[in-house]
N, C-alpha and C positions, 0 to 999 in steps of 0.2 A: 804511723806510729809517731808519738811524740819523740823528739830529740833525745829528752832526758832518759827514757825508755830503750831508744837505740844504745845509749852510751853505756848503761848497766849492762846490756844483753852482750856487747862485743868488748869487754874489759881487755886493756893494754893493746888494743889493734887501732890501726888506723883505717878510718871509714871513708868512702865515697859515697856521698848520701844525696839522692834527687829530691830537693825539696819541694814539698806540696804547698806548704803555708808559712809565711813569716809574720812576724808581729810588725807593731805600728815603727818598730825602729829598724826593720827589716833584719832582724834576727830571725835565724831559721827555727821554727817551733814544731813541724811535722815533715816529715818524709819517710823514705824507704832506703835501705842500704842496697846500692848496686855492687860493690866489691869492698872486701875488708881483708886486711894483712896486717901483721905485726911489722912488715917493711913499708915505710912511708915511699921507698923508691918504687915498689911494685903498685902502689896506690895510685902513683905519678904515671906510671906506664898505661895503666888502665884508664886513667882520666884522659890521656891523649886519645885513646880510642873512642871516645864520645865527643872530640872536638868539632865536630861537624854538625852534631845535633843539638836544637834549640831546647837545652835542659836548663834549668835552674839547679845548680848543685853547689856543694859544699864539700871540703875535706876535713874532719874532725879527728881528733885522737882521743880515746876512751880509755883514758887512765891518767895518771897524775904525772905532770910534766916534771921532769927532770932537771937538774941543774944545768946538765951537758946539751938540754936540748936547745935548739934554737928556732924560732918561730917568725916566717917571713909574712908577711900582711900584704 
């Protein structure tokens, strides 16, 4: 499913996404949600469960970033 559709479907939640396709700049464009939660900590714990798998995944927030939110790259 297109990443843009996933972001619409899971408003104001953190998404752990298995990426199926990247664009020419290595931005994820298609994937499937493995896990979602309003809590970034829960998504982080779920991500650790997949650490030994050979997956291309990304974590995205499906909502507007608030001023008090910090983003680490």
